[in-house]
MIMAR-589453 format. One record per residue: residue number from 1; residue in one letter; x, y, z of N, C-alpha, C in turn. Coordinates in Angstrom, 2 decimals. Layout:
N
+-----+----+---------+---------+---------+---------+---------+---------+---------+---------+---------+
:   i : aa :   neast :  nnorth :     nup :  caeast : canorth :    caup :   ceast :  cnorth :     cup :
+-----+----+---------+---------+---------+---------+---------+---------+---------+---------+---------+
: NUM :  A :       X :       Y :       Z :       X :       Y :       Z :       X :       Y :       Z :
...
+-----+----+---------+---------+---------+---------+---------+---------+---------+---------+---------+
//
This chain:
104
+-----+----+---------+---------+---------+---------+---------+---------+---------+---------+---------+
:   i : aa :   neast :  nnorth :     nup :  caeast : canorth :    caup :   ceast :  cnorth :     cup :
+-----+----+---------+---------+---------+---------+---------+---------+---------+---------+---------+
:   1 :  M :  -44.16 :  -48.70 :  -18.99 :  -43.09 :  -48.29 :  -19.86 :  -43.44 :  -48.68 :  -21.28 :
:   2 :  L :  -43.18 :  -47.75 :  -22.18 :  -43.38 :  -48.01 :  -23.62 :  -42.04 :  -47.93 :  -24.32 :
:   3 :  V :  -41.74 :  -48.95 :  -25.12 :  -40.51 :  -48.98 :  -25.90 :  -40.86 :  -48.85 :  -27.37 :
:   4 :  I :  -40.31 :  -47.84 :  -28.01 :  -40.52 :  -47.66 :  -29.45 :  -39.24 :  -48.11 :  -30.15 :
:   5 :  G :  -39.38 :  -49.12 :  -30.96 :  -38.21 :  -49.65 :  -31.70 :  -37.66 :  -50.93 :  -31.09 :
:   6 :  P :  -38.32 :  -52.04 :  -31.31 :  -37.88 :  -53.30 :  -30.74 :  -36.78 :  -53.99 :  -31.58 :
:   7 :  G :  -35.67 :  -53.29 :  -31.79 :  -34.50 :  -53.90 :  -32.37 :  -33.65 :  -54.46 :  -31.24 :
:   8 :  A :  -32.35 :  -54.55 :  -31.42 :  -31.49 :  -55.12 :  -30.41 :  -31.56 :  -54.35 :  -29.11 :
:   9 :  V :  -31.44 :  -53.03 :  -29.17 :  -31.45 :  -52.20 :  -27.97 :  -32.84 :  -52.20 :  -27.34 :
:  10 :  G :  -33.87 :  -51.96 :  -28.15 :  -35.23 :  -51.90 :  -27.63 :  -35.65 :  -53.23 :  -26.98 :
:  11 :  C :  -35.31 :  -54.32 :  -27.57 :  -35.65 :  -55.63 :  -27.00 :  -34.88 :  -55.88 :  -25.69 :
:  12 :  A :  -33.62 :  -55.47 :  -25.67 :  -32.83 :  -55.65 :  -24.43 :  -33.44 :  -54.83 :  -23.30 :
:  13 :  V :  -33.84 :  -53.60 :  -23.60 :  -34.49 :  -52.74 :  -22.59 :  -35.81 :  -53.37 :  -22.14 :
:  14 :  A :  -36.62 :  -53.84 :  -23.08 :  -37.90 :  -54.46 :  -22.76 :  -37.71 :  -55.70 :  -21.87 :
:  15 :  I :  -36.75 :  -56.53 :  -22.21 :  -36.50 :  -57.73 :  -21.42 :  -36.06 :  -57.34 :  -20.01 :
:  16 :  A :  -35.21 :  -56.35 :  -19.89 :  -34.74 :  -55.92 :  -18.56 :  -35.87 :  -55.34 :  -17.73 :
:  17 :  T :  -36.74 :  -54.54 :  -18.34 :  -37.79 :  -53.92 :  -17.56 :  -38.88 :  -54.96 :  -17.17 :
:  18 :  V :  -39.21 :  -55.86 :  -18.05 :  -40.16 :  -56.92 :  -17.70 :  -39.58 :  -57.78 :  -16.60 :
:  19 :  S :  -38.30 :  -58.13 :  -16.73 :  -37.63 :  -58.95 :  -15.72 :  -37.60 :  -58.27 :  -14.35 :
:  20 :  A :  -37.57 :  -56.95 :  -14.37 :  -37.57 :  -56.20 :  -13.11 :  -38.98 :  -55.98 :  -12.56 :
:  21 :  G :  -39.98 :  -56.50 :  -13.26 :  -41.35 :  -56.43 :  -12.77 :  -42.16 :  -55.24 :  -13.28 :
:  22 :  M :  -41.62 :  -54.53 :  -14.26 :  -42.35 :  -53.37 :  -14.81 :  -43.29 :  -53.82 :  -15.95 :
:  23 :  E :  -44.45 :  -53.21 :  -15.98 :  -45.36 :  -53.44 :  -17.11 :  -44.77 :  -52.75 :  -18.31 :
:  24 :  T :  -44.55 :  -53.49 :  -19.38 :  -43.83 :  -52.97 :  -20.53 :  -44.60 :  -53.26 :  -21.81 :
:  25 :  S :  -44.62 :  -52.29 :  -22.68 :  -45.26 :  -52.40 :  -23.99 :  -44.30 :  -51.98 :  -25.08 :
:  26 :  L :  -44.55 :  -52.48 :  -26.29 :  -43.70 :  -52.16 :  -27.46 :  -44.56 :  -51.62 :  -28.59 :
:  27 :  I :  -44.01 :  -50.74 :  -29.38 :  -44.59 :  -50.40 :  -30.69 :  -43.68 :  -51.05 :  -31.73 :
:  28 :  A :  -44.26 :  -51.88 :  -32.56 :  -43.49 :  -52.62 :  -33.59 :  -44.23 :  -52.64 :  -34.90 :
:  29 :  R :  -43.50 :  -52.85 :  -35.95 :  -44.10 :  -53.04 :  -37.29 :  -44.77 :  -54.41 :  -37.36 :
:  30 :  D :  -45.55 :  -54.61 :  -38.39 :  -46.40 :  -55.80 :  -38.52 :  -45.70 :  -57.14 :  -38.24 :
:  31 :  A :  -44.67 :  -57.42 :  -39.02 :  -44.01 :  -58.74 :  -38.91 :  -43.35 :  -58.90 :  -37.56 :
:  32 :  T :  -42.70 :  -57.85 :  -37.06 :  -42.05 :  -57.91 :  -35.76 :  -43.10 :  -58.07 :  -34.66 :
:  33 :  A :  -44.18 :  -57.34 :  -34.75 :  -45.24 :  -57.45 :  -33.73 :  -45.81 :  -58.89 :  -33.70 :
:  34 :  K :  -46.06 :  -59.47 :  -34.88 :  -46.60 :  -60.82 :  -34.93 :  -45.60 :  -61.81 :  -34.33 :
:  35 :  Y :  -44.34 :  -61.66 :  -34.62 :  -43.31 :  -62.54 :  -34.09 :  -43.26 :  -62.48 :  -32.56 :
:  36 :  I :  -43.24 :  -61.27 :  -32.04 :  -43.16 :  -61.10 :  -30.58 :  -44.41 :  -61.64 :  -29.90 :
:  37 :  R :  -45.57 :  -61.42 :  -30.49 :  -46.83 :  -61.93 :  -29.91 :  -46.82 :  -63.47 :  -29.88 :
:  38 :  K :  -46.15 :  -64.09 :  -30.85 :  -46.13 :  -65.55 :  -30.91 :  -44.98 :  -66.10 :  -30.05 :
:  39 :  N :  -43.83 :  -65.48 :  -30.08 :  -42.61 :  -66.06 :  -29.47 :  -42.08 :  -65.36 :  -28.24 :
:  40 :  G :  -42.55 :  -64.15 :  -27.97 :  -41.97 :  -63.36 :  -26.90 :  -40.61 :  -62.79 :  -27.27 :
:  41 :  L :  -39.79 :  -62.53 :  -26.29 :  -38.47 :  -61.97 :  -26.52 :  -37.44 :  -62.88 :  -25.87 :
:  42 :  R :  -36.23 :  -62.90 :  -26.45 :  -35.15 :  -63.71 :  -25.90 :  -33.83 :  -63.01 :  -26.14 :
:  43 :  R :  -32.98 :  -62.98 :  -25.10 :  -31.67 :  -62.37 :  -25.21 :  -30.61 :  -63.42 :  -24.87 :
:  44 :  V :  -29.59 :  -63.50 :  -25.68 :  -28.43 :  -64.36 :  -25.39 :  -27.16 :  -63.52 :  -25.65 :
:  45 :  G :  -26.11 :  -63.82 :  -24.94 :  -24.87 :  -63.09 :  -25.19 :  -24.07 :  -62.91 :  -23.91 :
:  46 :  I :  -23.20 :  -61.93 :  -23.93 :  -22.28 :  -61.72 :  -22.82 :  -22.98 :  -61.34 :  -21.51 :
:  47 :  F :  -24.22 :  -60.85 :  -21.61 :  -24.96 :  -60.50 :  -20.40 :  -25.85 :  -61.63 :  -19.90 :
:  48 :  G :  -25.66 :  -62.81 :  -20.47 :  -26.41 :  -63.97 :  -20.07 :  -27.68 :  -64.14 :  -20.92 :
:  49 :  E :  -28.45 :  -65.11 :  -20.53 :  -29.68 :  -65.43 :  -21.26 :  -30.87 :  -64.94 :  -20.47 :
:  50 :  A :  -31.86 :  -64.44 :  -21.17 :  -33.11 :  -64.04 :  -20.54 :  -34.20 :  -64.12 :  -21.59 :
:  51 :  S :  -35.43 :  -64.38 :  -21.15 :  -36.54 :  -64.45 :  -22.08 :  -37.78 :  -63.88 :  -21.42 :
:  52 :  V :  -38.69 :  -63.44 :  -22.25 :  -39.98 :  -62.91 :  -21.81 :  -41.05 :  -63.63 :  -22.63 :
:  53 :  S :  -42.00 :  -64.25 :  -21.97 :  -43.05 :  -64.96 :  -22.70 :  -43.99 :  -63.94 :  -23.36 :
:  54 :  P :  -44.65 :  -64.36 :  -24.42 :  -45.53 :  -63.41 :  -25.13 :  -46.64 :  -62.82 :  -24.29 :
:  55 :  N :  -47.08 :  -63.55 :  -23.30 :  -48.17 :  -63.00 :  -22.47 :  -47.71 :  -62.00 :  -21.42 :
:  56 :  C :  -46.41 :  -61.74 :  -21.36 :  -45.88 :  -60.79 :  -20.37 :  -45.60 :  -59.43 :  -20.97 :
:  57 :  I :  -45.86 :  -59.26 :  -22.26 :  -45.52 :  -57.98 :  -22.93 :  -46.62 :  -57.65 :  -23.96 :
:  58 :  K :  -46.99 :  -56.39 :  -23.96 :  -48.01 :  -55.94 :  -24.93 :  -47.28 :  -55.35 :  -26.15 :
:  59 :  V :  -47.83 :  -55.65 :  -27.32 :  -47.24 :  -55.14 :  -28.55 :  -48.32 :  -54.45 :  -29.38 :
:  60 :  Y :  -48.04 :  -53.22 :  -29.80 :  -48.93 :  -52.43 :  -30.59 :  -48.32 :  -52.17 :  -31.98 :
:  61 :  E :  -49.14 :  -52.14 :  -32.99 :  -48.65 :  -51.93 :  -34.34 :  -48.83 :  -50.50 :  -34.84 :
:  62 :  G :  -49.31 :  -49.65 :  -33.98 :  -49.50 :  -48.24 :  -34.35 :  -49.71 :  -47.37 :  -33.14 :
:  63 :  Y :  -49.31 :  -46.12 :  -33.27 :  -49.45 :  -45.19 :  -32.15 :  -50.91 :  -45.01 :  -31.74 :
:  64 :  N :  -51.82 :  -45.07 :  -32.74 :  -53.22 :  -44.88 :  -32.45 :  -53.83 :  -46.00 :  -31.61 :
:  65 :  L :  -53.13 :  -47.13 :  -31.49 :  -53.61 :  -48.24 :  -30.71 :  -53.08 :  -48.26 :  -29.27 :
:  66 :  V :  -52.11 :  -47.41 :  -29.02 :  -51.43 :  -47.40 :  -27.70 :  -52.28 :  -46.63 :  -26.69 :
:  67 :  P :  -52.51 :  -47.20 :  -25.50 :  -53.24 :  -46.46 :  -24.47 :  -52.44 :  -45.25 :  -23.98 :
:  68 :  S :  -53.06 :  -44.40 :  -23.23 :  -52.40 :  -43.17 :  -22.81 :  -51.71 :  -43.27 :  -21.45 :
:  69 :  D :  -50.97 :  -42.21 :  -21.18 :  -50.40 :  -41.95 :  -19.81 :  -49.24 :  -42.87 :  -19.42 :
:  70 :  Y :  -48.31 :  -43.16 :  -20.33 :  -47.11 :  -43.89 :  -19.94 :  -46.17 :  -42.97 :  -19.14 :
:  71 :  D :  -45.61 :  -43.52 :  -18.07 :  -44.64 :  -42.76 :  -17.26 :  -43.32 :  -42.61 :  -18.00 :
:  72 :  Y :  -42.91 :  -43.63 :  -18.70 :  -41.63 :  -43.61 :  -19.45 :  -41.84 :  -44.13 :  -20.85 :
:  73 :  T :  -41.27 :  -43.40 :  -21.81 :  -41.29 :  -43.83 :  -23.18 :  -39.84 :  -43.86 :  -23.65 :
:  74 :  I :  -39.37 :  -45.03 :  -24.04 :  -37.99 :  -45.23 :  -24.47 :  -38.00 :  -45.25 :  -26.00 :
:  75 :  V :  -37.20 :  -44.37 :  -26.62 :  -37.08 :  -44.34 :  -28.06 :  -35.79 :  -45.04 :  -28.41 :
:  76 :  A :  -35.92 :  -46.21 :  -29.04 :  -34.74 :  -47.03 :  -29.36 :  -34.71 :  -47.34 :  -30.86 :
:  77 :  V :  -34.99 :  -46.34 :  -31.63 :  -34.95 :  -46.52 :  -33.10 :  -33.63 :  -46.02 :  -33.65 :
:  78 :  K :  -33.36 :  -46.34 :  -34.89 :  -32.19 :  -45.82 :  -35.54 :  -32.32 :  -44.30 :  -35.68 :
:  79 :  T :  -31.21 :  -43.60 :  -35.68 :  -31.21 :  -42.13 :  -35.73 :  -31.98 :  -41.61 :  -36.91 :
:  80 :  T :  -31.98 :  -42.30 :  -38.02 :  -32.70 :  -41.83 :  -39.19 :  -34.21 :  -41.82 :  -38.98 :
:  81 :  S :  -34.70 :  -42.47 :  -37.99 :  -36.14 :  -42.51 :  -37.71 :  -36.57 :  -41.54 :  -36.60 :
:  82 :  N :  -35.62 :  -40.85 :  -35.99 :  -35.95 :  -39.96 :  -34.87 :  -36.99 :  -38.88 :  -35.26 :
:  83 :  D :  -36.87 :  -38.31 :  -36.43 :  -37.78 :  -37.25 :  -36.87 :  -39.22 :  -37.81 :  -36.98 :
:  84 :  L :  -39.34 :  -38.99 :  -37.57 :  -40.64 :  -39.61 :  -37.72 :  -41.26 :  -39.93 :  -36.35 :
:  85 :  V :  -40.47 :  -40.46 :  -35.45 :  -40.95 :  -40.78 :  -34.09 :  -41.41 :  -39.52 :  -33.39 :
:  86 :  A :  -40.62 :  -38.44 :  -33.51 :  -41.00 :  -37.16 :  -32.89 :  -42.33 :  -36.69 :  -33.43 :
:  87 :  K :  -42.54 :  -36.77 :  -34.72 :  -43.80 :  -36.35 :  -35.31 :  -44.96 :  -37.21 :  -34.89 :
:  88 :  D :  -44.73 :  -38.54 :  -34.80 :  -45.79 :  -39.43 :  -34.32 :  -46.14 :  -39.18 :  -32.86 :
:  89 :  L :  -45.13 :  -38.91 :  -32.00 :  -45.41 :  -38.64 :  -30.62 :  -46.12 :  -37.28 :  -30.47 :
:  90 :  E :  -45.81 :  -36.34 :  -31.33 :  -46.51 :  -35.06 :  -31.33 :  -48.00 :  -35.25 :  -31.62 :
:  91 :  K :  -48.29 :  -36.10 :  -32.62 :  -49.68 :  -36.36 :  -33.00 :  -50.45 :  -37.12 :  -31.89 :
:  92 :  H :  -49.71 :  -37.93 :  -31.13 :  -50.34 :  -38.80 :  -30.13 :  -49.76 :  -38.46 :  -28.74 :
:  93 :  R :  -49.87 :  -37.19 :  -28.34 :  -49.32 :  -36.71 :  -27.08 :  -49.86 :  -37.44 :  -25.87 :
:  94 :  G :  -51.07 :  -37.95 :  -25.97 :  -51.67 :  -38.64 :  -24.84 :  -50.95 :  -39.89 :  -24.39 :
:  95 :  I :  -50.11 :  -40.45 :  -25.27 :  -49.34 :  -41.63 :  -24.92 :  -48.46 :  -41.36 :  -23.72 :
:  96 :  I :  -47.88 :  -40.16 :  -23.68 :  -46.98 :  -39.80 :  -22.60 :  -47.79 :  -39.15 :  -21.47 :
:  97 :  G :  -47.61 :  -39.66 :  -20.26 :  -48.33 :  -39.09 :  -19.14 :  -47.96 :  -37.67 :  -18.84 :
:  98 :  K :  -48.77 :  -36.98 :  -18.02 :  -48.50 :  -35.56 :  -17.70 :  -47.11 :  -35.34 :  -17.14 :
:  99 :  K :  -46.60 :  -36.27 :  -16.36 :  -45.24 :  -36.18 :  -15.83 :  -44.32 :  -37.20 :  -16.50 :
: 100 :  G :  -44.76 :  -37.71 :  -17.63 :  -44.01 :  -38.77 :  -18.34 :  -42.67 :  -38.26 :  -18.87 :
: 101 :  K :  -41.77 :  -39.16 :  -19.02 :  -40.42 :  -38.87 :  -19.49 :  -40.15 :  -39.61 :  -20.79 :
: 102 :  I :  -39.47 :  -38.95 :  -21.71 :  -39.02 :  -39.61 :  -22.97 :  -37.53 :  -39.83 :  -22.81 :
: 103 :  I :  -37.09 :  -41.03 :  -23.03 :  -35.68 :  -41.40 :  -22.90 :  -35.19 :  -41.81 :  -24.28 :
: 104 :  L :  -34.13 :  -41.12 :  -24.72 :  -33.55 :  -41.40 :  -26.04 :  -32.29 :  -42.24 :  -25.92 :
+-----+----+---------+---------+---------+---------+---------+---------+---------+---------+---------+
//
């Protein structure tokens, strides 16, 4: 699973999928990617606490660095970024597997 947009929603999805045993990767900007690589992910709140260590999740800083053939790609960016994400995924179609699904 690939998660694009590791904000509150994207991180929550990533934590849930890793916790369920799924191999999960993120696309993040420089500072966010560095933070996640160093600290992992952590969720606190009404749904309880959960964390993912840095070695349990892959983080990429660009679409060109992401390997191909993901079964699921979750787009968890702000609405204003949807057009940019669509254009980036168009340029890097190989990221999504032949039967891959995009979830918005």
